N, C-alpha and C positions, 0 to 999 in steps of 0.2 A: 555534504548530503548530494549536493546539486551533482557534483563530480561522480560519483557512486552512479547515479542513474543515468548519468552520460554515456559512463562505462558499461552499464548493464545493458543499453538501448544499442550499443555497439558489439555485443555479445562476449563480451570481456566481464563474465561475472566473477572470477577469482579477484579480479584485481576490485571490483566493485565490492566485494566484501571485505576486503582488505581495507578500502578505503572508510567504511563505518565501523569495523570492528574495535577501533580505540573508543570512539563513543559508546558503544553498546557495553564495551567493559567497564568504562567508567559511569554509564547510566543505562543499565540494562533495561529499564522498563521505559525509557523515553518515549512517549508516542510518535514523535515526528521522527525519529530514527527507525522505528519499529514500522512504520508505514514504508520507508524507502526500503527497508529488509522484504516487506511484503511485496512491494513492487519488483524487487530485483528477482525474488521466488517467481513471481507471476512471468515476467519477461523470460527466465530461463526455462519456463517449461514447468515449474513445480507448483502446478494449480493449486492441487490439493491444498500441500501446505500454506501456499499464500492465503488462499480461502479460510484456513483455521486462524492464521494470523491476523486478518481483517476481521473475520467474526469475534475473535478475541480482543482486539483493539476497540471494537465498536461497543461491545459489551461493557467495557471498563471505561470508555470516553465517548457515549454516544454523539458529541458535538467535534468530533475529530473529522472534519470536512474532507481532507486529502485521503483519507483512509475510506471515507464513505464514497467518494468520487471513484477511487480506484475499483473499490468492490461493485458500483455501478456499471464500471467498464469489463469488470470481469464478468459479471452477469449477462450484458449485452453479448459479449463475445461467445458465450455459452447458450443463446436463444432465450435468455430467462430475463424476458421484457419487462413483465409485469413488477419484477424483483428490483430491476435495474431504476424503474420509474419510482418504486416505493423509497430506494434510497435517495433518489434524486428529489423528490419532492421534500423530505425531511432537511434539505440544507437549505440553510438561510440565505438569501442572495447576497448579504451584505459580506458572507463567507467567501464568496467566488471572486471578490474583486481584489 
């Protein structure tokens, strides 16, 4: 999953998807892998799809810190500071270490 994120942040989106595809085929609802998918979507400019995926992940798993922090980053990027603050306040400090 780390490799997929590195590829995505390098602009190599097809390769990033190929990296997580085997995991998603084996575990299609795996929250950590779906969070990586959401970040790839976000980085590749597919913000709406990324936001929908983050929302569905957090609806199913409210304590999924990586998805919550990613969504807060999305909110900040889009000037939705109150929403970002709300997401970040719901993260337990122990989950950030």
